[in-house]
Every structure is written in C-alpha cells, then in structure tokens.
N, CA, C and O atoms as CSV, one atom per row, in Angstrom:
chain,resi,resn,atom,element,x,y,z
A,1,MET,N,N,0.708,-1.219,-0.149
A,1,MET,CA,C,0.033,-0.004,0.012
A,1,MET,C,C,0.753,1.294,-0.100
A,1,MET,O,O,1.527,1.502,0.834
A,2,ASN,N,N,0.687,2.265,-1.062
A,2,ASN,CA,C,1.484,3.366,-1.006
A,2,ASN,C,C,1.059,4.629,-0.175
A,2,ASN,O,O,-0.109,4.964,-0.373
A,3,PRO,N,N,1.642,5.264,0.558
A,3,PRO,CA,C,1.115,6.164,1.474
A,3,PRO,C,C,1.031,7.338,0.473
A,3,PRO,O,O,1.685,7.579,-0.542
A,4,ILE,N,N,-0.164,8.109,1.189
A,4,ILE,CA,C,-0.768,9.382,0.535
A,4,ILE,C,C,0.539,10.585,0.476
A,4,ILE,O,O,0.976,10.849,1.596
A,5,SER,N,N,0.923,11.018,-0.192
A,5,SER,CA,C,1.880,11.994,-0.134
A,5,SER,C,C,1.039,13.332,0.044
A,5,SER,O,O,-0.077,13.538,-0.432
A,6,PRO,N,N,1.922,14.351,0.958
A,6,PRO,CA,C,1.636,15.769,1.378
A,6,PRO,C,C,0.912,16.635,0.173
A,6,PRO,O,O,-0.107,17.320,0.261
A,7,GLU,N,N,1.732,16.402,-0.959
A,7,GLU,CA,C,1.210,16.993,-2.487
A,7,GLU,C,C,0.010,16.740,-2.492
A,7,GLU,O,O,-0.863,17.602,-2.395
A,8,ILE,N,N,-0.202,15.455,-2.612
A,8,ILE,CA,C,-1.761,14.922,-2.848
A,8,ILE,C,C,-2.870,15.762,-2.127
A,8,ILE,O,O,-3.763,16.419,-2.662
A,9,ILE,N,N,-2.564,15.562,-0.537
A,9,ILE,CA,C,-3.695,16.119,0.436
A,9,ILE,C,C,-3.545,17.620,0.157
A,9,ILE,O,O,-4.633,18.195,0.108
A,10,ASN,N,N,-2.342,18.495,-0.060
A,10,ASN,CA,C,-2.736,19.724,-0.592
A,10,ASN,C,C,-3.466,20.059,-1.908
A,10,ASN,O,O,-4.162,21.037,-2.183
A,11,GLN,N,N,-3.149,19.072,-2.587
A,11,GLN,CA,C,-3.844,19.349,-3.930
A,11,GLN,C,C,-5.355,19.240,-3.734
A,11,GLN,O,O,-6.029,20.127,-4.259
A,12,VAL,N,N,-6.092,18.112,-2.937
A,12,VAL,CA,C,-7.125,17.830,-2.854
A,12,VAL,C,C,-7.700,19.161,-1.831
A,12,VAL,O,O,-8.832,19.615,-1.997
A,13,SER,N,N,-6.936,19.600,-0.969
A,13,SER,CA,C,-7.519,20.710,-0.329
A,13,SER,C,C,-7.597,22.079,-0.977
A,13,SER,O,O,-8.407,22.926,-0.603
A,14,LEU,N,N,-6.852,22.241,-1.820
A,14,LEU,CA,C,-6.969,23.295,-2.927
A,14,LEU,C,C,-8.167,23.327,-3.682
A,14,LEU,O,O,-8.919,24.291,-3.827
A,15,ASN,N,N,-8.304,21.887,-4.272
A,15,ASN,CA,C,-9.560,21.791,-4.946
A,15,ASN,C,C,-10.736,22.148,-4.616
A,15,ASN,O,O,-11.586,22.831,-5.189
A,16,ARG,N,N,-10.693,21.456,-3.330
A,16,ARG,CA,C,-12.134,21.606,-2.511
A,16,ARG,C,C,-12.184,23.194,-2.064
A,16,ARG,O,O,-13.354,23.553,-1.931
A,17,SER,N,N,-11.252,24.214,-1.804
A,17,SER,CA,C,-11.421,25.499,-1.421
A,17,SER,C,C,-11.752,26.100,-3.126
A,17,SER,O,O,-12.665,26.908,-3.294
A,18,ARG,N,N,-11.224,25.791,-3.867
A,18,ARG,CA,C,-11.646,26.309,-5.269
A,18,ARG,C,C,-13.099,25.755,-5.679
A,18,ARG,O,O,-13.703,26.586,-6.357
A,19,MET,N,N,-13.685,24.795,-5.492
A,19,MET,CA,C,-14.858,24.396,-5.469
A,19,MET,C,C,-15.978,25.171,-4.642
A,19,MET,O,O,-17.075,25.366,-5.165
A,20,THR,N,N,-15.727,25.570,-3.471
A,20,THR,CA,C,-16.541,26.486,-2.709
A,20,THR,C,C,-16.471,27.684,-3.351
A,20,THR,O,O,-17.530,28.310,-3.410
A,21,GLU,N,N,-15.408,28.218,-3.896
A,21,GLU,CA,C,-15.478,29.442,-4.165
A,21,GLU,C,C,-16.102,29.715,-5.400
A,21,GLU,O,O,-16.617,30.785,-5.722
A,22,GLY,N,N,-16.020,28.625,-6.110
A,22,GLY,CA,C,-16.706,28.529,-7.616
A,22,GLY,C,C,-18.253,28.067,-7.510
A,22,GLY,O,O,-18.980,28.024,-8.503
A,23,LYS,N,N,-18.639,27.761,-6.346
A,23,LYS,CA,C,-20.118,26.939,-6.201
A,23,LYS,C,C,-21.026,27.741,-6.652
A,23,LYS,O,O,-21.945,27.278,-7.327
A,24,ARG,N,N,-20.940,29.249,-6.338
A,24,ARG,CA,C,-22.075,30.217,-6.472
A,24,ARG,C,C,-21.880,30.515,-8.073
A,24,ARG,O,O,-22.899,30.832,-8.687
A,25,VAL,N,N,-20.740,30.443,-8.734
A,25,VAL,CA,C,-20.694,30.611,-10.235
A,25,VAL,C,C,-21.293,29.329,-10.629
A,25,VAL,O,O,-22.185,29.393,-11.475
A,26,ASP,N,N,-20.967,28.181,-10.170
A,26,ASP,CA,C,-21.591,26.979,-10.930
A,26,ASP,C,C,-22.975,26.968,-10.883
A,26,ASP,O,O,-23.629,26.559,-11.841
A,27,ASP,N,N,-23.629,27.489,-9.584
A,27,ASP,CA,C,-24.969,27.537,-9.623
A,27,ASP,C,C,-25.721,28.396,-10.276
A,27,ASP,O,O,-26.887,28.103,-10.540
A,28,ASP,N,N,-25.110,29.738,-10.685
A,28,ASP,CA,C,-25.704,30.498,-11.642
A,28,ASP,C,C,-25.666,30.294,-13.102
A,28,ASP,O,O,-26.463,30.724,-13.935
A,29,HIS,N,N,-24.566,29.537,-13.290
A,29,HIS,CA,C,-24.349,28.849,-14.667
A,29,HIS,C,C,-25.535,27.898,-14.805
A,29,HIS,O,O,-26.302,27.992,-15.763
A,30,ARG,N,N,-25.705,26.856,-13.717
A,30,ARG,CA,C,-26.706,25.868,-13.977
A,30,ARG,C,C,-28.123,26.490,-13.953
A,30,ARG,O,O,-29.022,25.969,-14.613
A,31,ASP,N,N,-28.332,27.566,-13.225
A,31,ASP,CA,C,-29.532,28.283,-13.254
A,31,ASP,C,C,-29.791,28.866,-14.649
A,31,ASP,O,O,-30.945,28.904,-15.077
A,32,ASN,N,N,-28.871,29.274,-15.294
A,32,ASN,CA,C,-29.048,29.994,-16.576
A,32,ASN,C,C,-29.128,28.626,-17.821
A,32,ASN,O,O,-29.663,28.658,-18.929
A,33,ALA,N,N,-28.545,27.726,-17.292
A,33,ALA,CA,C,-28.651,26.489,-18.362
A,33,ALA,C,C,-30.215,25.881,-18.101
A,33,ALA,O,O,-30.817,25.295,-19.000
A,34,ASP,N,N,-30.756,26.084,-16.840
A,34,ASP,CA,C,-32.038,25.641,-16.637
A,34,ASP,C,C,-33.266,26.427,-17.375
A,34,ASP,O,O,-34.218,25.894,-17.944
A,35,LEU,N,N,-32.976,28.011,-17.206
A,35,LEU,CA,C,-33.814,28.845,-17.596
A,35,LEU,C,C,-33.799,28.598,-19.344
A,35,LEU,O,O,-34.874,28.486,-19.934
A,36,ALA,N,N,-32.399,28.522,-20.137
A,36,ALA,CA,C,-32.656,28.333,-21.240
A,36,ALA,C,C,-33.281,26.938,-21.733
A,36,ALA,O,O,-33.873,26.950,-22.812
A,37,ALA,N,N,-33.187,25.698,-20.989
A,37,ALA,CA,C,-33.692,24.670,-21.312
A,37,ALA,C,C,-35.448,25.086,-21.166
A,37,ALA,O,O,-36.203,24.977,-22.132
A,38,LEU,N,N,-35.768,25.418,-20.228
A,38,LEU,CA,C,-37.146,25.820,-19.933
A,38,LEU,C,C,-37.801,26.616,-21.303
A,38,LEU,O,O,-38.772,26.234,-21.956
A,39,GLU,N,N,-37.016,27.772,-21.524
A,39,GLU,CA,C,-37.410,28.590,-22.750
A,39,GLU,C,C,-37.860,27.516,-23.946
A,39,GLU,O,O,-38.990,27.380,-24.414
A,40,LYS,N,N,-36.703,26.827,-24.284
A,40,LYS,CA,C,-36.773,25.644,-25.269
A,40,LYS,C,C,-38.089,24.849,-25.034
A,40,LYS,O,O,-38.836,24.740,-26.007
A,41,VAL,N,N,-38.496,24.224,-23.736
A,41,VAL,CA,C,-39.365,23.418,-24.031
A,41,VAL,C,C,-40.892,24.177,-24.203
A,41,VAL,O,O,-41.872,23.657,-24.738
A,42,CYS,N,N,-40.830,25.460,-23.643
A,42,CYS,CA,C,-41.849,26.350,-23.571
A,42,CYS,C,C,-42.130,26.703,-25.114
A,42,CYS,O,O,-43.305,26.908,-25.420
A,43,LYS,N,N,-41.109,26.794,-26.144
A,43,LYS,CA,C,-41.363,27.213,-27.350
A,43,LYS,C,C,-41.611,26.052,-28.136
A,43,LYS,O,O,-42.286,26.151,-29.161
A,44,ASP,N,N,-41.054,24.774,-27.701
A,44,ASP,CA,C,-41.504,23.266,-28.227
A,44,ASP,C,C,-42.967,23.053,-27.981
A,44,ASP,O,O,-43.715,22.506,-28.792
A,45,PHE,N,N,-43.332,23.522,-26.803
A,45,PHE,CA,C,-44.808,23.568,-26.433
A,45,PHE,C,C,-45.727,24.176,-27.213
A,45,PHE,O,O,-46.848,23.695,-27.379
A,46,GLU,N,N,-45.318,25.318,-27.773
A,46,GLU,CA,C,-46.162,26.345,-28.630
A,46,GLU,C,C,-45.939,25.684,-29.926
A,46,GLU,O,O,-46.986,25.428,-30.522
A,47,ALA,N,N,-44.899,25.356,-30.493
A,47,ALA,CA,C,-44.837,24.866,-31.761
A,47,ALA,C,C,-45.913,23.537,-32.081
A,47,ALA,O,O,-46.566,23.242,-33.082
A,48,ILE,N,N,-45.764,22.897,-30.733
A,48,ILE,CA,C,-47.288,22.029,-31.049
A,48,ILE,C,C,-48.537,22.200,-31.040
A,48,ILE,O,O,-49.301,21.576,-31.777
A,49,PHE,N,N,-48.901,23.086,-30.186
A,49,PHE,CA,C,-49.795,23.823,-30.184
A,49,PHE,C,C,-50.300,24.585,-31.653
A,49,PHE,O,O,-51.407,24.456,-32.177
A,50,ILE,N,N,-49.253,25.341,-32.105
A,50,ILE,CA,C,-49.573,25.710,-33.372
A,50,ILE,C,C,-49.463,24.802,-34.553
A,50,ILE,O,O,-49.913,25.206,-35.625
A,51,HIS,N,N,-48.950,23.692,-34.480
A,51,HIS,CA,C,-49.175,22.801,-35.291
A,51,HIS,C,C,-50.592,22.023,-35.466
A,51,HIS,O,O,-51.134,21.773,-36.543
A,52,THR,N,N,-51.154,21.640,-33.944
A,52,THR,CA,C,-52.379,21.335,-33.914
A,52,THR,C,C,-53.434,22.242,-34.333
A,52,THR,O,O,-54.469,21.795,-34.826
A,53,LEU,N,N,-53.222,23.609,-34.153
A,53,LEU,CA,C,-54.105,24.339,-34.961
A,53,LEU,C,C,-54.287,24.500,-36.358
A,53,LEU,O,O,-55.372,24.768,-36.873
A,54,LEU,N,N,-52.966,24.295,-37.117
A,54,LEU,CA,C,-52.888,24.222,-38.321
A,54,LEU,C,C,-53.509,23.068,-39.048
A,54,LEU,O,O,-54.205,23.241,-40.048
A,55,LYS,N,N,-53.207,21.682,-38.448
A,55,LYS,CA,C,-53.927,20.810,-38.437
A,55,LYS,C,C,-55.475,20.439,-38.714
A,55,LYS,O,O,-56.096,19.735,-39.510
A,56,THR,N,N,-55.744,21.241,-37.693
A,56,THR,CA,C,-57.657,21.407,-37.457
A,56,THR,C,C,-57.883,22.546,-38.687
A,56,THR,O,O,-58.962,22.627,-39.275
A,57,MET,N,N,-57.114,23.126,-38.896
A,57,MET,CA,C,-57.492,24.303,-39.876
A,57,MET,C,C,-57.668,23.556,-41.122
A,57,MET,O,O,-58.793,23.334,-41.570
A,58,ARG,N,N,-56.738,23.213,-41.620
A,58,ARG,CA,C,-56.372,22.106,-42.854
A,58,ARG,C,C,-57.495,21.095,-43.060
A,58,ARG,O,O,-57.965,20.948,-44.188
A,59,LYS,N,N,-57.931,20.412,-42.054
A,59,LYS,CA,C,-59.308,19.745,-42.022
A,59,LYS,C,C,-60.384,20.179,-42.633
A,59,LYS,O,O,-61.111,19.458,-43.315
A,60,SER,N,N,-60.600,21.684,-42.380
A,60,SER,CA,C,-61.789,22.332,-42.752
A,60,SER,C,C,-61.809,22.621,-44.195
A,60,SER,O,O,-62.850,22.888,-44.796
A,61,LEU,N,N,-61.000,22.581,-44.577
A,61,LEU,CA,C,-60.593,22.753,-46.262
A,61,LEU,C,C,-60.972,21.722,-46.933
A,61,LEU,O,O,-60.748,20.607,-46.463
A,62,PRO,N,N,-61.665,21.871,-48.245
A,62,PRO,CA,C,-62.331,20.759,-48.892
A,62,PRO,C,C,-60.746,20.201,-49.674
A,62,PRO,O,O,-59.767,20.819,-50.092
A,63,LYS,N,N,-61.112,18.712,-49.604
A,63,LYS,CA,C,-59.846,17.883,-50.353
A,63,LYS,C,C,-59.509,18.506,-51.722
A,63,LYS,O,O,-60.395,18.792,-52.527
A,64,ALA,N,N,-58.161,18.712,-51.965
A,64,ALA,CA,C,-57.869,19.172,-53.053
A,64,ALA,C,C,-57.827,17.963,-54.188
A,64,ALA,O,O,-57.845,16.813,-53.750
A,65,GLU,N,N,-57.780,18.126,-55.370
A,65,GLU,CA,C,-57.698,17.011,-56.370
A,65,GLU,C,C,-56.297,16.308,-56.015
A,65,GLU,O,O,-55.445,16.955,-55.406
A,66,GLY,N,N,-56.098,15.159,-56.349
A,66,GLY,CA,C,-54.768,14.483,-56.022
A,66,GLY,C,C,-54.155,14.269,-55.140
A,66,GLY,O,O,-52.961,13.969,-55.138
A,67,SER,N,N,-55.158,14.432,-53.858
A,67,SER,CA,C,-55.043,14.232,-52.423
A,67,SER,C,C,-54.683,12.942,-52.318
A,67,SER,O,O,-55.405,12.182,-52.963
A,68,GLY,N,N,-53.651,12.354,-51.613
A,68,GLY,CA,C,-53.641,10.998,-51.113
A,68,GLY,C,C,-52.788,11.081,-49.742
A,68,GLY,O,O,-52.646,12.082,-49.040
A,69,TRP,N,N,-52.350,10.018,-49.567
A,69,TRP,CA,C,-51.417,9.851,-48.179
A,69,TRP,C,C,-50.150,10.251,-48.332
A,69,TRP,O,O,-49.461,10.386,-47.321
A,70,SER,N,N,-49.580,10.528,-49.680
A,70,SER,CA,C,-47.950,11.068,-49.640
A,70,SER,C,C,-48.348,12.641,-49.835
A,70,SER,O,O,-47.445,13.397,-49.477
A,71,ARG,N,N,-49.281,13.148,-50.228
A,71,ARG,CA,C,-49.411,14.490,-50.148
A,71,ARG,C,C,-49.867,14.780,-48.717
A,71,ARG,O,O,-49.212,15.626,-48.108
A,72,ASP,N,N,-50.929,14.181,-48.075
A,72,ASP,CA,C,-51.060,14.706,-46.699
A,72,ASP,C,C,-49.733,14.355,-45.778
A,72,ASP,O,O,-49.613,15.089,-44.797
A,73,MET,N,N,-48.763,13.384,-45.942
A,73,MET,CA,C,-47.972,13.387,-45.216
A,73,MET,C,C,-46.906,14.478,-45.565
A,73,MET,O,O,-46.131,14.521,-44.609
A,74,TYR,N,N,-46.597,15.228,-46.368
A,74,TYR,CA,C,-45.598,15.981,-46.883
A,74,TYR,C,C,-46.497,17.434,-46.437
A,74,TYR,O,O,-45.832,18.434,-46.168
A,75,THR,N,N,-47.853,17.498,-46.378
A,75,THR,CA,C,-48.388,18.465,-46.006
A,75,THR,C,C,-48.401,18.658,-44.520
A,75,THR,O,O,-48.373,19.793,-44.044
A,76,SER,N,N,-48.448,17.436,-43.672
A,76,SER,CA,C,-48.297,17.597,-42.416
A,76,SER,C,C,-46.711,18.035,-42.138
A,76,SER,O,O,-46.459,19.034,-41.465
A,77,ILE,N,N,-45.877,17.369,-42.599
A,77,ILE,CA,C,-44.527,17.712,-42.366
A,77,ILE,C,C,-44.318,19.281,-42.728
A,77,ILE,O,O,-43.469,19.888,-42.075
A,78,GLY,N,N,-44.932,19.864,-43.578
A,78,GLY,CA,C,-44.514,21.252,-43.701
A,78,GLY,C,C,-45.295,21.985,-42.972
A,78,GLY,O,O,-44.898,23.143,-42.842
A,79,ASP,N,N,-46.391,21.686,-42.382
A,79,ASP,CA,C,-47.194,22.437,-41.238
A,79,ASP,C,C,-46.312,22.323,-40.070
A,79,ASP,O,O,-46.171,23.359,-39.420
A,80,LEU,N,N,-45.666,21.232,-39.655
A,80,LEU,CA,C,-44.704,20.953,-38.540
A,80,LEU,C,C,-43.901,22.138,-38.653
A,80,LEU,O,O,-43.968,23.146,-37.950
A,81,GLU,N,N,-43.192,21.920,-39.544
A,81,GLU,CA,C,-42.008,22.949,-39.921
A,81,GLU,C,C,-42.381,24.383,-39.790
A,81,GLU,O,O,-41.800,25.175,-39.049
A,82,LEU,N,N,-43.218,24.615,-40.428
A,82,LEU,CA,C,-43.849,26.270,-40.212
A,82,LEU,C,C,-44.300,26.461,-38.665
A,82,LEU,O,O,-44.122,27.549,-38.116
A,83,ALA,N,N,-44.852,25.436,-38.023
A,83,ALA,CA,C,-45.195,25.724,-36.583
A,83,ALA,C,C,-44.077,25.844,-35.706
A,83,ALA,O,O,-44.104,26.479,-34.652
A,84,ARG,N,N,-42.997,25.164,-36.202
A,84,ARG,CA,C,-41.541,25.273,-35.347
A,84,ARG,C,C,-40.905,26.529,-35.673
A,84,ARG,O,O,-40.323,27.128,-34.769
A,85,SER,N,N,-40.936,27.027,-36.879
A,85,SER,CA,C,-40.495,28.460,-37.365
A,85,SER,C,C,-41.202,29.678,-36.697
A,85,SER,O,O,-40.558,30.662,-36.334
A,86,ILE,N,N,-42.448,29.579,-36.561
A,86,ILE,CA,C,-43.322,30.391,-36.086
A,86,ILE,C,C,-43.094,30.477,-34.436
A,86,ILE,O,O,-43.104,31.543,-33.821
A,87,ALA,N,N,-42.940,29.503,-33.982
A,87,ALA,CA,C,-42.738,29.236,-32.345
A,87,ALA,C,C,-41.439,29.806,-31.812
A,87,ALA,O,O,-41.254,30.620,-30.907
A,88,HIS,N,N,-40.610,29.190,-32.582
A,88,HIS,CA,C,-39.077,29.724,-32.362
A,88,HIS,C,C,-38.495,31.222,-32.695
A,88,HIS,O,O,-37.442,31.807,-32.439
A,89,GLY,N,N,-39.723,31.557,-33.404
A,89,GLY,CA,C,-39.383,33.011,-33.998
A,89,GLY,C,C,-39.958,33.973,-32.843
A,89,GLY,O,O,-39.648,34.007,-31.652
A,90,ARG,N,N,-40.870,34.731,-33.546
A,90,ARG,CA,C,-41.739,35.574,-32.513
A,90,ARG,C,C,-42.906,35.068,-31.803
A,90,ARG,O,O,-43.472,35.707,-30.916
A,91,GLY,N,N,-43.324,33.702,-32.275
A,91,GLY,CA,C,-44.523,33.221,-31.717
A,91,GLY,C,C,-45.569,33.683,-31.705
A,91,GLY,O,O,-45.825,34.697,-32.353
A,92,ILE,N,N,-46.441,33.064,-30.971
A,92,ILE,CA,C,-47.788,33.852,-30.859
A,92,ILE,C,C,-48.096,34.236,-29.425
A,92,ILE,O,O,-49.219,34.616,-29.094
A,93,GLY,N,N,-46.857,34.108,-28.391
A,93,GLY,CA,C,-47.103,34.486,-27.251
A,93,GLY,C,C,-47.486,33.539,-26.191
A,93,GLY,O,O,-47.670,34.038,-25.081
A,94,LEU,N,N,-47.634,32.333,-26.312
A,94,LEU,CA,C,-47.806,31.029,-25.531
A,94,LEU,C,C,-46.675,30.830,-24.779
A,94,LEU,O,O,-46.627,30.742,-23.552
A,95,GLY,N,N,-45.746,30.761,-25.577
A,95,GLY,CA,C,-44.313,30.111,-24.981
A,95,GLY,C,C,-44.020,31.277,-24.084
A,95,GLY,O,O,-43.711,31.010,-22.923
A,96,GLU,N,N,-44.076,32.586,-24.474
A,96,GLU,CA,C,-43.781,33.572,-23.401
A,96,GLU,C,C,-44.148,33.535,-21.781
A,96,GLU,O,O,-43.504,33.544,-20.732
A,97,VAL,N,N,-45.565,33.487,-22.173
A,97,VAL,CA,C,-46.513,33.185,-20.985
A,97,VAL,C,C,-45.978,32.047,-20.210
A,97,VAL,O,O,-45.575,32.272,-19.068
A,98,LEU,N,N,-45.925,30.817,-20.706
A,98,LEU,CA,C,-45.595,29.954,-19.968
A,98,LEU,C,C,-44.219,29.834,-19.214
A,98,LEU,O,O,-43.979,29.326,-18.119
A,99,PHE,N,N,-43.305,30.505,-20.203
A,99,PHE,CA,C,-41.971,30.973,-19.535
A,99,PHE,C,C,-41.742,31.813,-18.332
A,99,PHE,O,O,-40.843,31.724,-17.496
A,100,GLU,N,N,-42.928,32.813,-18.426
A,100,GLU,CA,C,-43.004,33.789,-17.247
A,100,GLU,C,C,-43.431,32.808,-16.186
A,100,GLU,O,O,-42.620,32.723,-15.265
A,101,GLN,N,N,-44.465,32.071,-16.086
A,101,GLN,CA,C,-45.235,31.428,-15.285
A,101,GLN,C,C,-44.330,30.455,-14.362
A,101,GLN,O,O,-44.354,30.408,-13.132
A,102,LEU,N,N,-43.598,29.759,-15.160
A,102,LEU,CA,C,-42.899,28.793,-14.574
A,102,LEU,C,C,-41.363,29.110,-14.363
A,102,LEU,O,O,-40.714,28.185,-13.874
A,103,LYS,N,N,-40.680,30.286,-14.659
A,103,LYS,CA,C,-39.228,30.341,-14.503
A,103,LYS,C,C,-39.153,30.827,-13.029
A,103,LYS,O,O,-38.003,31.100,-12.685
A,104,ASP,N,N,-40.138,31.007,-12.043
A,104,ASP,CA,C,-39.741,31.278,-10.728
A,104,ASP,C,C,-39.670,30.128,-10.187
A,104,ASP,O,O,-38.852,30.017,-9.274
A,105,LYS,N,N,-40.404,29.048,-10.530
A,105,LYS,CA,C,-40.425,27.399,-10.104
A,105,LYS,C,C,-38.812,26.914,-10.297
A,105,LYS,O,O,-38.176,26.353,-9.404
A,106,VAL,N,N,-38.297,27.228,-11.590
A,106,VAL,CA,C,-36.946,26.678,-11.760
A,106,VAL,C,C,-35.946,27.312,-10.876
A,106,VAL,O,O,-35.149,26.698,-10.166
A,107,GLN,N,N,-36.079,28.822,-10.998
A,107,GLN,CA,C,-35.247,29.430,-10.019
A,107,GLN,C,C,-35.210,29.119,-8.482
A,107,GLN,O,O,-34.182,28.964,-7.823
A,108,ASN,N,N,-36.278,29.064,-8.098
A,108,ASN,CA,C,-36.407,29.003,-6.711
A,108,ASN,C,C,-37.874,27.450,-6.383
A,108,ASN,O,O,-39.097,27.575,-6.324
A,109,PRO,N,N,-37.124,26.343,-6.264
A,109,PRO,CA,C,-37.717,25.169,-6.479
A,109,PRO,C,C,-38.905,25.108,-5.205
A,109,PRO,O,O,-39.939,24.451,-5.330
A,110,GLY,N,N,-38.653,25.709,-4.274
A,110,GLY,CA,C,-39.418,25.823,-2.953
A,110,GLY,C,C,-40.511,26.559,-3.044
A,110,GLY,O,O,-41.474,26.418,-2.291
A,111,PHE,N,N,-40.442,27.399,-3.975
A,111,PHE,CA,C,-41.136,29.015,-4.289
A,111,PHE,C,C,-42.343,28.240,-4.583
A,111,PHE,O,O,-42.323,27.249,-5.314
A,112,ASP,N,N,-43.530,28.750,-3.938
A,112,ASP,CA,C,-44.925,28.526,-4.340
A,112,ASP,C,C,-45.791,29.672,-4.886
A,112,ASP,O,O,-47.013,29.572,-4.995
A,113,GLY,N,N,-45.052,30.823,-5.243
A,113,GLY,CA,C,-45.689,32.005,-5.566
A,113,GLY,C,C,-46.081,32.226,-7.146
A,113,GLY,O,O,-46.650,33.258,-7.502
C-alpha cells in the first residue's frame, strides 16, 4: 500500500477550496442552463400547439384533387416545420406566457408563488 503524499493532500484541499469559491458561479451557470432549457421547452410546446391549430384548420378545407397519403404526409411535415418556425421566431405569445409562469419555479424550487 502506497502512502498518500502531502502534495496530493494539499492538491485535494486546494481543489475543495476552489470548488467552494466557484460554487456560486456554478449555481448561476446551472440556473442559466435551466432557464434556457425551460425556454426551449416552452417554445416547443407552443410549436405543438400551433401545429395542432394548423392541422385542424387544414381539415376544414375541402379536399384538393390528387390528394392522397403522400400529399397528406408532406403537408403535415410542412405544417410541423411552419409551426416550429413560428414558435421559435416571434411566436404567438404562448411560449412567453408559459416561460414567465414557470421561471420562478425553476429559479426557486421551493417557491410556491
């Protein structure tokens, strides 16, 4: 069994002190990452909502000539991309409202306000 050298003990102590000093910075970084993830989820939810609106509106239109499975599939894919583009651009405001409602829960997990 090899004895632990004093240099290793000093290095571990130094790393612990750096970790404690940097903990607040790490917490801030984690909070920013959590908020960015929340914002993305809110925009993705908005995209799903917009896609559902587009799909429902498209059902109300009369069937075009030559419509079939492949045309319906490509139309649905086009609607999905349009919905994502709208939501991740300016959006319709749903993502922003969700983000504002949920960001306090991410920043303060015990906060019930």
